[in-house]
PyMOL CGO cylinders between C-alpha atoms (Angstrom):
from pymol import cmd
from pymol.cgo import CYLINDER

trace = [
    CYLINDER, 2.08, -4.56, 21.98, 2.82, -5.27, 18.34, 0.3, 1, 1, 1, 1, 1, 1,
    CYLINDER, 2.82, -5.27, 18.34, 6.37, -5.60, 17.10, 0.3, 1, 1, 1, 1, 1, 1,
    CYLINDER, 6.37, -5.60, 17.10, 7.47, -5.23, 13.49, 0.3, 1, 1, 1, 1, 1, 1,
    CYLINDER, 7.47, -5.23, 13.49, 10.62, -5.20, 11.46, 0.3, 1, 1, 1, 1, 1, 1,
    CYLINDER, 10.62, -5.20, 11.46, 10.09, -2.81, 8.57, 0.3, 1, 1, 1, 1, 1, 1,
    CYLINDER, 10.09, -2.81, 8.57, 12.27, -2.39, 5.50, 0.3, 1, 1, 1, 1, 1, 1,
    CYLINDER, 12.27, -2.39, 5.50, 11.82, 1.06, 3.93, 0.3, 1, 1, 1, 1, 1, 1,
    CYLINDER, 11.82, 1.06, 3.93, 12.64, 1.15, 0.20, 0.3, 1, 1, 1, 1, 1, 1,
    CYLINDER, 12.64, 1.15, 0.20, 16.35, 1.85, -0.22, 0.3, 1, 1, 1, 1, 1, 1,
    CYLINDER, 16.35, 1.85, -0.22, 17.26, 1.05, 3.40, 0.3, 1, 1, 1, 1, 1, 1,
    CYLINDER, 17.26, 1.05, 3.40, 20.12, -1.42, 3.91, 0.3, 1, 1, 1, 1, 1, 1,
    CYLINDER, 20.12, -1.42, 3.91, 18.71, -3.01, 7.07, 0.3, 1, 1, 1, 1, 1, 1,
    CYLINDER, 18.71, -3.01, 7.07, 15.22, -3.50, 8.52, 0.3, 1, 1, 1, 1, 1, 1,
    CYLINDER, 15.22, -3.50, 8.52, 14.16, -1.24, 11.38, 0.3, 1, 1, 1, 1, 1, 1,
    CYLINDER, 14.16, -1.24, 11.38, 12.66, -2.70, 14.59, 0.3, 1, 1, 1, 1, 1, 1,
    CYLINDER, 12.66, -2.70, 14.59, 9.46, -0.90, 15.59, 0.3, 1, 1, 1, 1, 1, 1,
    CYLINDER, 9.46, -0.90, 15.59, 7.05, -1.59, 18.43, 0.3, 1, 1, 1, 1, 1, 1,
    CYLINDER, 7.05, -1.59, 18.43, 3.61, -0.08, 18.68, 0.3, 1, 1, 1, 1, 1, 1,
    CYLINDER, 3.61, -0.08, 18.68, 1.77, 0.04, 21.98, 0.3, 1, 1, 1, 1, 1, 1,
    CYLINDER, 1.77, 0.04, 21.98, -1.66, 1.50, 22.65, 0.3, 1, 1, 1, 1, 1, 1,
    CYLINDER, -1.66, 1.50, 22.65, -1.47, 4.55, 24.91, 0.3, 1, 1, 1, 1, 1, 1,
    CYLINDER, -1.47, 4.55, 24.91, -4.08, 5.47, 27.48, 0.3, 1, 1, 1, 1, 1, 1,
    CYLINDER, -4.08, 5.47, 27.48, -6.39, 7.90, 25.74, 0.3, 1, 1, 1, 1, 1, 1,
    CYLINDER, -6.39, 7.90, 25.74, -9.71, 9.55, 26.49, 0.3, 1, 1, 1, 1, 1, 1,
    CYLINDER, -9.71, 9.55, 26.49, -10.03, 11.04, 23.00, 0.3, 1, 1, 1, 1, 1, 1,
    CYLINDER, -10.03, 11.04, 23.00, -13.05, 10.30, 20.81, 0.3, 1, 1, 1, 1, 1, 1,
    CYLINDER, -13.05, 10.30, 20.81, -12.51, 8.81, 17.31, 0.3, 1, 1, 1, 1, 1, 1,
    CYLINDER, -12.51, 8.81, 17.31, -8.72, 8.78, 17.69, 0.3, 1, 1, 1, 1, 1, 1,
    CYLINDER, -8.72, 8.78, 17.69, -6.42, 5.93, 18.55, 0.3, 1, 1, 1, 1, 1, 1,
    CYLINDER, -6.42, 5.93, 18.55, -3.36, 6.91, 20.57, 0.3, 1, 1, 1, 1, 1, 1,
    CYLINDER, -3.36, 6.91, 20.57, -0.13, 4.89, 20.49, 0.3, 1, 1, 1, 1, 1, 1,
    CYLINDER, -0.13, 4.89, 20.49, 3.48, 5.07, 21.52, 0.3, 1, 1, 1, 1, 1, 1,
    CYLINDER, 3.48, 5.07, 21.52, 5.84, 4.02, 18.70, 0.3, 1, 1, 1, 1, 1, 1,
    CYLINDER, 5.84, 4.02, 18.70, 9.28, 2.85, 19.78, 0.3, 1, 1, 1, 1, 1, 1,
    CYLINDER, 9.28, 2.85, 19.78, 12.08, 2.90, 17.23, 0.3, 1, 1, 1, 1, 1, 1,
    CYLINDER, 12.08, 2.90, 17.23, 15.36, 1.97, 18.88, 0.3, 1, 1, 1, 1, 1, 1,
    CYLINDER, 15.36, 1.97, 18.88, 15.59, 4.04, 22.06, 0.3, 1, 1, 1, 1, 1, 1,
    CYLINDER, 15.59, 4.04, 22.06, 13.19, 6.73, 20.83, 0.3, 1, 1, 1, 1, 1, 1,
    CYLINDER, 13.19, 6.73, 20.83, 9.54, 6.83, 21.98, 0.3, 1, 1, 1, 1, 1, 1,
    CYLINDER, 9.54, 6.83, 21.98, 7.20, 8.85, 19.77, 0.3, 1, 1, 1, 1, 1, 1,
    CYLINDER, 7.20, 8.85, 19.77, 3.54, 9.63, 20.58, 0.3, 1, 1, 1, 1, 1, 1,
    CYLINDER, 3.54, 9.63, 20.58, 1.28, 8.86, 17.59, 0.3, 1, 1, 1, 1, 1, 1,
    CYLINDER, 1.28, 8.86, 17.59, -2.44, 9.56, 17.20, 0.3, 1, 1, 1, 1, 1, 1,
    CYLINDER, -2.44, 9.56, 17.20, -4.44, 8.10, 14.33, 0.3, 1, 1, 1, 1, 1, 1,
    CYLINDER, -4.44, 8.10, 14.33, -7.76, 9.49, 13.12, 0.3, 1, 1, 1, 1, 1, 1,
    CYLINDER, -7.76, 9.49, 13.12, -9.25, 7.28, 10.42, 0.3, 1, 1, 1, 1, 1, 1,
    CYLINDER, -9.25, 7.28, 10.42, -11.41, 8.97, 7.79, 0.3, 1, 1, 1, 1, 1, 1,
    CYLINDER, -11.41, 8.97, 7.79, -12.01, 5.84, 5.69, 0.3, 1, 1, 1, 1, 1, 1,
    CYLINDER, -12.01, 5.84, 5.69, -10.48, 2.46, 4.86, 0.3, 1, 1, 1, 1, 1, 1,
    CYLINDER, -10.48, 2.46, 4.86, -6.71, 2.96, 4.73, 0.3, 1, 1, 1, 1, 1, 1,
    CYLINDER, -6.71, 2.96, 4.73, -6.97, 6.74, 5.03, 0.3, 1, 1, 1, 1, 1, 1,
    CYLINDER, -6.97, 6.74, 5.03, -6.91, 9.44, 7.66, 0.3, 1, 1, 1, 1, 1, 1,
    CYLINDER, -6.91, 9.44, 7.66, -4.72, 11.77, 9.68, 0.3, 1, 1, 1, 1, 1, 1,
    CYLINDER, -4.72, 11.77, 9.68, -1.62, 10.99, 11.75, 0.3, 1, 1, 1, 1, 1, 1,
    CYLINDER, -1.62, 10.99, 11.75, -0.38, 13.20, 14.51, 0.3, 1, 1, 1, 1, 1, 1,
    CYLINDER, -0.38, 13.20, 14.51, 3.28, 12.33, 15.10, 0.3, 1, 1, 1, 1, 1, 1,
    CYLINDER, 3.28, 12.33, 15.10, 4.67, 14.35, 17.96, 0.3, 1, 1, 1, 1, 1, 1,
    CYLINDER, 4.67, 14.35, 17.96, 3.30, 17.83, 17.24, 0.3, 1, 1, 1, 1, 1, 1,
    CYLINDER, 3.30, 17.83, 17.24, 2.98, 17.45, 13.44, 0.3, 1, 1, 1, 1, 1, 1,
    CYLINDER, 2.98, 17.45, 13.44, -0.20, 16.39, 11.63, 0.3, 1, 1, 1, 1, 1, 1,
    CYLINDER, -0.20, 16.39, 11.63, 0.01, 14.41, 8.36, 0.3, 1, 1, 1, 1, 1, 1,
    CYLINDER, 0.01, 14.41, 8.36, -2.62, 13.14, 5.91, 0.3, 1, 1, 1, 1, 1, 1,
    CYLINDER, -2.62, 13.14, 5.91, -2.12, 9.49, 4.92, 0.3, 1, 1, 1, 1, 1, 1,
    CYLINDER, -2.12, 9.49, 4.92, -3.40, 6.72, 2.65, 0.3, 1, 1, 1, 1, 1, 1,
    CYLINDER, -3.40, 6.72, 2.65, -2.21, 3.11, 2.91, 0.3, 1, 1, 1, 1, 1, 1,
    CYLINDER, -2.21, 3.11, 2.91, -2.57, 0.26, 0.43, 0.3, 1, 1, 1, 1, 1, 1,
    CYLINDER, -2.57, 0.26, 0.43, -1.16, -3.19, 1.13, 0.3, 1, 1, 1, 1, 1, 1,
    CYLINDER, -1.16, -3.19, 1.13, -0.13, -4.81, -2.15, 0.3, 1, 1, 1, 1, 1, 1,
    CYLINDER, -0.13, -4.81, -2.15, 2.16, -7.74, -2.97, 0.3, 1, 1, 1, 1, 1, 1,
    CYLINDER, 2.16, -7.74, -2.97, 3.42, -7.92, 0.62, 0.3, 1, 1, 1, 1, 1, 1,
    CYLINDER, 3.42, -7.92, 0.62, 4.35, -4.24, 0.68, 0.3, 1, 1, 1, 1, 1, 1,
    CYLINDER, 4.35, -4.24, 0.68, 2.73, -1.25, 2.33, 0.3, 1, 1, 1, 1, 1, 1,
    CYLINDER, 2.73, -1.25, 2.33, 2.40, 1.63, -0.13, 0.3, 1, 1, 1, 1, 1, 1,
    CYLINDER, 2.40, 1.63, -0.13, 2.05, 4.66, 2.13, 0.3, 1, 1, 1, 1, 1, 1,
    CYLINDER, 2.05, 4.66, 2.13, 1.04, 8.05, 0.70, 0.3, 1, 1, 1, 1, 1, 1,
    CYLINDER, 1.04, 8.05, 0.70, 2.04, 10.61, 3.31, 0.3, 1, 1, 1, 1, 1, 1,
    CYLINDER, 2.04, 10.61, 3.31, 1.62, 14.32, 2.59, 0.3, 1, 1, 1, 1, 1, 1,
    CYLINDER, 1.62, 14.32, 2.59, 2.05, 13.82, -1.16, 0.3, 1, 1, 1, 1, 1, 1,
    CYLINDER, 2.05, 13.82, -1.16, 5.01, 11.41, -1.10, 0.3, 1, 1, 1, 1, 1, 1,
    CYLINDER, 5.01, 11.41, -1.10, 4.85, 7.65, -1.62, 0.3, 1, 1, 1, 1, 1, 1,
    CYLINDER, 4.85, 7.65, -1.62, 6.81, 5.38, 0.73, 0.3, 1, 1, 1, 1, 1, 1,
    CYLINDER, 6.81, 5.38, 0.73, 7.05, 1.64, 0.05, 0.3, 1, 1, 1, 1, 1, 1,
    CYLINDER, 7.05, 1.64, 0.05, 7.69, -0.46, 3.13, 0.3, 1, 1, 1, 1, 1, 1,
    CYLINDER, 7.69, -0.46, 3.13, 8.16, -4.21, 3.43, 0.3, 1, 1, 1, 1, 1, 1,
    CYLINDER, 8.16, -4.21, 3.43, 6.89, -5.75, 6.65, 0.3, 1, 1, 1, 1, 1, 1,
    CYLINDER, 6.89, -5.75, 6.65, 9.84, -8.11, 7.15, 0.3, 1, 1, 1, 1, 1, 1,
    CYLINDER, 9.84, -8.11, 7.15, 8.56, -9.69, 10.34, 0.3, 1, 1, 1, 1, 1, 1,
    CYLINDER, 8.56, -9.69, 10.34, 5.52, -9.27, 12.53, 0.3, 1, 1, 1, 1, 1, 1,
    CYLINDER, 5.52, -9.27, 12.53, 5.64, -11.01, 15.90, 0.3, 1, 1, 1, 1, 1, 1,
    CYLINDER, 5.64, -11.01, 15.90, 1.91, -11.75, 16.09, 0.3, 1, 1, 1, 1, 1, 1,
    CYLINDER, 1.91, -11.75, 16.09, 1.99, -13.88, 12.94, 0.3, 1, 1, 1, 1, 1, 1,
    CYLINDER, 1.99, -13.88, 12.94, 3.91, -17.06, 12.36, 0.3, 1, 1, 1, 1, 1, 1,
    CYLINDER, 3.91, -17.06, 12.36, 4.90, -18.37, 8.97, 0.3, 1, 1, 1, 1, 1, 1,
    CYLINDER, 4.90, -18.37, 8.97, 2.97, -15.72, 7.04, 0.3, 1, 1, 1, 1, 1, 1,
    CYLINDER, 2.97, -15.72, 7.04, 4.44, -14.44, 3.80, 0.3, 1, 1, 1, 1, 1, 1,
    CYLINDER, 4.44, -14.44, 3.80, 3.46, -12.85, 0.54, 0.3, 1, 1, 1, 1, 1, 1,
    CYLINDER, 3.46, -12.85, 0.54, 3.31, -16.38, -0.92, 0.3, 1, 1, 1, 1, 1, 1,
    CYLINDER, 3.31, -16.38, -0.92, 0.13, -17.03, 1.08, 0.3, 1, 1, 1, 1, 1, 1,
    CYLINDER, 0.13, -17.03, 1.08, -1.72, -14.22, -0.69, 0.3, 1, 1, 1, 1, 1, 1,
    CYLINDER, -1.72, -14.22, -0.69, -3.88, -15.34, -3.59, 0.3, 1, 1, 1, 1, 1, 1,
    CYLINDER, -3.88, -15.34, -3.59, -3.48, -14.11, -7.15, 0.3, 1, 1, 1, 1, 1, 1,
    CYLINDER, -3.48, -14.11, -7.15, -4.04, -10.43, -7.77, 0.3, 1, 1, 1, 1, 1, 1,
    CYLINDER, -4.04, -10.43, -7.77, -7.22, -9.95, -9.82, 0.3, 1, 1, 1, 1, 1, 1,
    CYLINDER, -7.22, -9.95, -9.82, -7.18, -6.17, -10.14, 0.3, 1, 1, 1, 1, 1, 1,
    CYLINDER, -7.18, -6.17, -10.14, -4.94, -3.15, -10.40, 0.3, 1, 1, 1, 1, 1, 1,
    CYLINDER, -4.94, -3.15, -10.40, -5.95, -0.43, -7.94, 0.3, 1, 1, 1, 1, 1, 1,
    CYLINDER, -5.95, -0.43, -7.94, -4.81, 3.16, -7.49, 0.3, 1, 1, 1, 1, 1, 1,
    CYLINDER, -4.81, 3.16, -7.49, -2.16, 3.11, -4.71, 0.3, 1, 1, 1, 1, 1, 1,
    CYLINDER, -2.16, 3.11, -4.71, -2.65, 6.86, -4.24, 0.3, 1, 1, 1, 1, 1, 1,
    CYLINDER, -2.65, 6.86, -4.24, -5.11, 9.51, -5.37, 0.3, 1, 1, 1, 1, 1, 1,
    CYLINDER, -5.11, 9.51, -5.37, -4.06, 10.75, -8.80, 0.3, 1, 1, 1, 1, 1, 1,
    CYLINDER, -4.06, 10.75, -8.80, -4.68, 11.26, -12.50, 0.3, 1, 1, 1, 1, 1, 1,
    CYLINDER, -4.68, 11.26, -12.50, -4.55, 8.45, -15.05, 0.3, 1, 1, 1, 1, 1, 1,
    CYLINDER, -4.55, 8.45, -15.05, -1.84, 9.39, -17.57, 0.3, 1, 1, 1, 1, 1, 1,
    CYLINDER, -1.84, 9.39, -17.57, -1.65, 6.29, -19.78, 0.3, 1, 1, 1, 1, 1, 1,
    CYLINDER, -1.65, 6.29, -19.78, -3.42, 2.95, -20.21, 0.3, 1, 1, 1, 1, 1, 1,
    CYLINDER, -3.42, 2.95, -20.21, -1.27, 0.35, -21.99, 0.3, 1, 1, 1, 1, 1, 1,
    CYLINDER, -1.27, 0.35, -21.99, -3.91, -2.41, -22.30, 0.3, 1, 1, 1, 1, 1, 1,
    CYLINDER, -3.91, -2.41, -22.30, -7.45, -3.07, -23.51, 0.3, 1, 1, 1, 1, 1, 1,
    CYLINDER, -7.45, -3.07, -23.51, -9.98, -5.75, -22.53, 0.3, 1, 1, 1, 1, 1, 1,
    CYLINDER, -9.98, -5.75, -22.53, -8.87, -9.14, -23.87, 0.3, 1, 1, 1, 1, 1, 1,
    CYLINDER, -8.87, -9.14, -23.87, -5.16, -8.22, -24.04, 0.3, 1, 1, 1, 1, 1, 1,
    CYLINDER, -5.16, -8.22, -24.04, -2.67, -10.65, -22.52, 0.3, 1, 1, 1, 1, 1, 1,
    CYLINDER, -2.67, -10.65, -22.52, 0.22, -9.31, -20.44, 0.3, 1, 1, 1, 1, 1, 1,
    CYLINDER, 0.22, -9.31, -20.44, 3.43, -10.58, -18.88, 0.3, 1, 1, 1, 1, 1, 1,
    CYLINDER, 3.43, -10.58, -18.88, 4.36, -10.38, -15.21, 0.3, 1, 1, 1, 1, 1, 1,
    CYLINDER, 4.36, -10.38, -15.21, 5.49, -6.86, -14.27, 0.3, 1, 1, 1, 1, 1, 1,
    CYLINDER, 5.49, -6.86, -14.27, 4.51, -5.41, -17.67, 0.3, 1, 1, 1, 1, 1, 1,
    CYLINDER, 4.51, -5.41, -17.67, 3.39, -1.77, -17.28, 0.3, 1, 1, 1, 1, 1, 1,
    CYLINDER, 3.39, -1.77, -17.28, -0.42, -1.69, -17.48, 0.3, 1, 1, 1, 1, 1, 1,
    CYLINDER, -0.42, -1.69, -17.48, -1.39, 1.80, -16.23, 0.3, 1, 1, 1, 1, 1, 1,
    CYLINDER, -1.39, 1.80, -16.23, 0.55, 4.96, -15.38, 0.3, 1, 1, 1, 1, 1, 1,
    CYLINDER, 0.55, 4.96, -15.38, -0.88, 7.45, -12.89, 0.3, 1, 1, 1, 1, 1, 1,
    CYLINDER, -0.88, 7.45, -12.89, 0.40, 10.77, -11.55, 0.3, 1, 1, 1, 1, 1, 1,
    CYLINDER, 0.40, 10.77, -11.55, 0.06, 12.28, -8.11, 0.3, 1, 1, 1, 1, 1, 1,
    CYLINDER, 0.06, 12.28, -8.11, 1.80, 15.41, -6.84, 0.3, 1, 1, 1, 1, 1, 1,
    CYLINDER, 1.80, 15.41, -6.84, 3.92, 15.55, -10.04, 0.3, 1, 1, 1, 1, 1, 1,
    CYLINDER, 3.92, 15.55, -10.04, 5.16, 11.99, -9.43, 0.3, 1, 1, 1, 1, 1, 1,
    CYLINDER, 5.16, 11.99, -9.43, 4.42, 9.19, -11.91, 0.3, 1, 1, 1, 1, 1, 1,
    CYLINDER, 4.42, 9.19, -11.91, 3.76, 5.61, -10.82, 0.3, 1, 1, 1, 1, 1, 1,
    CYLINDER, 3.76, 5.61, -10.82, 3.72, 2.67, -13.21, 0.3, 1, 1, 1, 1, 1, 1,
    CYLINDER, 3.72, 2.67, -13.21, 1.31, -0.09, -12.17, 0.3, 1, 1, 1, 1, 1, 1,
    CYLINDER, 1.31, -0.09, -12.17, 1.71, -3.74, -13.14, 0.3, 1, 1, 1, 1, 1, 1,
    CYLINDER, 1.71, -3.74, -13.14, 0.62, -7.21, -12.01, 0.3, 1, 1, 1, 1, 1, 1,
    CYLINDER, 0.62, -7.21, -12.01, 3.04, -9.65, -10.34, 0.3, 1, 1, 1, 1, 1, 1,
    CYLINDER, 3.04, -9.65, -10.34, 1.98, -12.49, -12.67, 0.3, 1, 1, 1, 1, 1, 1,
    CYLINDER, 1.98, -12.49, -12.67, 0.99, -12.86, -16.32, 0.3, 1, 1, 1, 1, 1, 1,
    CYLINDER, 0.99, -12.86, -16.32, -2.65, -12.91, -17.35, 0.3, 1, 1, 1, 1, 1, 1,
    CYLINDER, -2.65, -12.91, -17.35, -5.44, -11.40, -19.44, 0.3, 1, 1, 1, 1, 1, 1,
    CYLINDER, -5.44, -11.40, -19.44, -7.24, -8.06, -19.05, 0.3, 1, 1, 1, 1, 1, 1,
    CYLINDER, -7.24, -8.06, -19.05, -10.93, -8.57, -18.19, 0.3, 1, 1, 1, 1, 1, 1,
    CYLINDER, -10.93, -8.57, -18.19, -11.96, -4.92, -18.06, 0.3, 1, 1, 1, 1, 1, 1,
    CYLINDER, -11.96, -4.92, -18.06, -10.43, -1.43, -18.05, 0.3, 1, 1, 1, 1, 1, 1,
    CYLINDER, -10.43, -1.43, -18.05, -12.35, 0.73, -15.55, 0.3, 1, 1, 1, 1, 1, 1,
    CYLINDER, -12.35, 0.73, -15.55, -10.60, 4.08, -15.99, 0.3, 1, 1, 1, 1, 1, 1,
    CYLINDER, -10.60, 4.08, -15.99, -9.94, 6.66, -18.70, 0.3, 1, 1, 1, 1, 1, 1,
    CYLINDER, -9.94, 6.66, -18.70, -6.89, 8.76, -19.53, 0.3, 1, 1, 1, 1, 1, 1,
    CYLINDER, -6.89, 8.76, -19.53, -7.19, 12.09, -17.72, 0.3, 1, 1, 1, 1, 1, 1,
    CYLINDER, -7.19, 12.09, -17.72, -9.54, 10.72, -15.05, 0.3, 1, 1, 1, 1, 1, 1,
    CYLINDER, -9.54, 10.72, -15.05, -8.90, 11.76, -11.44, 0.3, 1, 1, 1, 1, 1, 1,
    CYLINDER, -8.90, 11.76, -11.44, -9.12, 8.62, -9.29, 0.3, 1, 1, 1, 1, 1, 1,
    CYLINDER, -9.12, 8.62, -9.29, -9.20, 8.29, -5.50, 0.3, 1, 1, 1, 1, 1, 1,
    CYLINDER, -9.20, 8.29, -5.50, -6.99, 5.88, -3.56, 0.3, 1, 1, 1, 1, 1, 1,
    CYLINDER, -6.99, 5.88, -3.56, -8.09, 2.25, -3.93, 0.3, 1, 1, 1, 1, 1, 1,
    CYLINDER, -8.09, 2.25, -3.93, -10.08, 2.73, -7.15, 0.3, 1, 1, 1, 1, 1, 1,
    CYLINDER, -10.08, 2.73, -7.15, -10.08, -0.40, -9.32, 0.3, 1, 1, 1, 1, 1, 1,
    CYLINDER, -10.08, -0.40, -9.32, -8.41, 0.66, -12.57, 0.3, 1, 1, 1, 1, 1, 1,
    CYLINDER, -8.41, 0.66, -12.57, -8.11, -2.69, -14.39, 0.3, 1, 1, 1, 1, 1, 1,
    CYLINDER, -8.11, -2.69, -14.39, -9.78, -6.06, -13.69, 0.3, 1, 1, 1, 1, 1, 1,
    CYLINDER, -9.78, -6.06, -13.69, -7.54, -9.04, -14.46, 0.3, 1, 1, 1, 1, 1, 1,
    CYLINDER, -7.54, -9.04, -14.46, -7.68, -12.76, -15.06, 0.3, 1, 1, 1, 1, 1, 1,
    CYLINDER, -7.68, -12.76, -15.06, -4.22, -13.77, -13.86, 0.3, 1, 1, 1, 1, 1, 1,
    CYLINDER, -4.22, -13.77, -13.86, -2.35, -17.00, -14.50, 0.3, 1, 1, 1, 1, 1, 1,
    CYLINDER, -2.35, -17.00, -14.50, -2.71, -19.35, -11.52, 0.3, 1, 1, 1, 1, 1, 1,
    CYLINDER, -2.71, -19.35, -11.52, 0.42, -19.87, -9.44, 0.3, 1, 1, 1, 1, 1, 1,
    CYLINDER, 0.42, -19.87, -9.44, 1.81, -23.37, -9.00, 0.3, 1, 1, 1, 1, 1, 1,
    CYLINDER, 1.81, -23.37, -9.00, -0.17, -24.88, -6.11, 0.3, 1, 1, 1, 1, 1, 1,
    CYLINDER, -0.17, -24.88, -6.11, 2.36, -27.50, -5.01, 0.3, 1, 1, 1, 1, 1, 1,
    CYLINDER, 2.36, -27.50, -5.01, 1.47, -27.16, -1.32, 0.3, 1, 1, 1, 1, 1, 1,
]
cmd.load_cgo(trace, "trace")
C-alpha cells in the first residue's frame, strides 16, 4: 500500500490518500482501490504511453496525461489541468524538490498549440520569466524555468501542435548553490 498526502492547487489542507493494488485478472490494466478519508473508490489504469492513458474511476472513464515538474504533478484530465503537490509519500524519507537537479528543458505539460515564444537561442532569462505560452482546450499555460539561465535551442514554432512531453526549449540553467 502506498500512502500520500496531496495538496491540490487552491486547497487549504492536504488530502490523505492511500492506494492499494486490487486483485485483478484483467490484461494490460492495473486495478487499485483508492481510499480518501472513509471513501473507497475502485480505480483501473490503462497506460497508453509514458505518463498517459485511461483511468476508470468508479463507472466513469477519463483520458489522462501526467507530467512531474518542479515537485508538482501536472495532471491533464479530460481537457482540464490539475496541479497537485505531493506533500508526503510514506515510502520515501527525506525526499524533496530540492534533491532534483536543475531543469535543462521546458516541455509541454499537456498536448496543445504553441501560441507565443518569448525567447531565442542565446537569450538569457530570469527565474520564472515566461518563455513559451501554449494553449489546450481554450486554456493558456505560460511556461517558465525555476532558475535563471540561457536558451540553448528553441525546438518549436508558433502555431505548432505539440504532444504532451515535447521538448519546446533546451536550456542552460544557472547552477544552484551546492552547499550540501
